[in-house]
C-alpha positions as CSV (number, residue, x, y, z in Angstrom):
1,X,-0.1,-3.8,-10.4
2,X,1.7,-6.0,-12.9
3,X,-1.3,-8.3,-13.0
4,X,-3.7,-5.4,-13.8
5,X,-1.4,-4.2,-16.6
6,X,-1.2,-7.8,-18.0
7,X,-5.0,-8.0,-17.9
8,X,-5.4,-4.7,-19.7
9,X,-3.0,-6.0,-22.5
10,X,-4.9,-9.2,-22.7
11,X,-8.3,-7.4,-22.7
12,X,-7.2,-5.4,-25.7
13,X,-7.6,-8.7,-27.7
14,X,-10.8,-9.8,-25.8
15,X,-14.2,-8.4,-25.2
16,X,-14.7,-9.2,-21.5
17,X,-13.2,-6.0,-20.2
18,X,-16.1,-3.7,-21.2
19,X,-18.9,-6.3,-21.4
20,X,-20.8,-5.8,-18.2
21,X,-22.6,-9.1,-18.7
22,X,-19.4,-11.1,-18.0
23,X,-18.8,-11.7,-14.3
24,X,-15.0,-11.4,-14.8
25,X,-15.5,-7.8,-15.9
26,X,-17.1,-6.9,-12.6
27,X,-14.4,-8.8,-10.8
28,X,-11.6,-7.1,-12.7
29,X,-12.9,-3.5,-12.2
30,X,-13.7,-4.2,-8.5
31,X,-10.1,-5.4,-8.0
32,X,-8.7,-2.6,-10.2
33,X,-10.2,0.1,-8.1
34,X,-9.6,-1.7,-4.8
35,X,-6.0,-2.5,-5.4
36,X,-5.0,0.9,-6.7
37,X,-5.5,2.2,-3.1
38,X,-3.0,-0.5,-1.9
39,X,-0.3,0.2,-4.4
40,X,2.7,2.1,-3.1
41,X,2.9,5.7,-4.2
42,X,6.4,6.2,-5.7
43,X,5.6,9.0,-8.2
44,X,5.5,11.7,-5.5
45,X,8.9,11.0,-4.0
46,X,11.4,13.8,-4.1
47,X,14.8,12.8,-5.6
48,X,17.6,14.8,-4.1
49,X,20.8,15.5,-6.0
50,X,23.8,14.3,-4.0
51,X,26.4,15.8,-6.3
52,X,28.4,14.4,-9.1
53,X,28.1,10.8,-9.9
54,X,30.1,8.7,-9.5
55,X,31.7,10.4,-6.6
56,X,35.3,11.5,-7.2
57,X,38.0,9.5,-5.4
58,X,40.0,11.5,-3.0
59,X,43.5,10.4,-2.2
């Protein structure tokens, strides 16, 4: 995922990202859509509140 973000930042300064005539454009978008299915889904996880943090020390 970090590679795709780095390529998008780099592509901001280049023309190959949207120029279909460049083979790297086809390669990039093929990988972008293929790898997004393999990326772990972390945005849908439920975070449970376990009480006050840090936990109070009981003597």
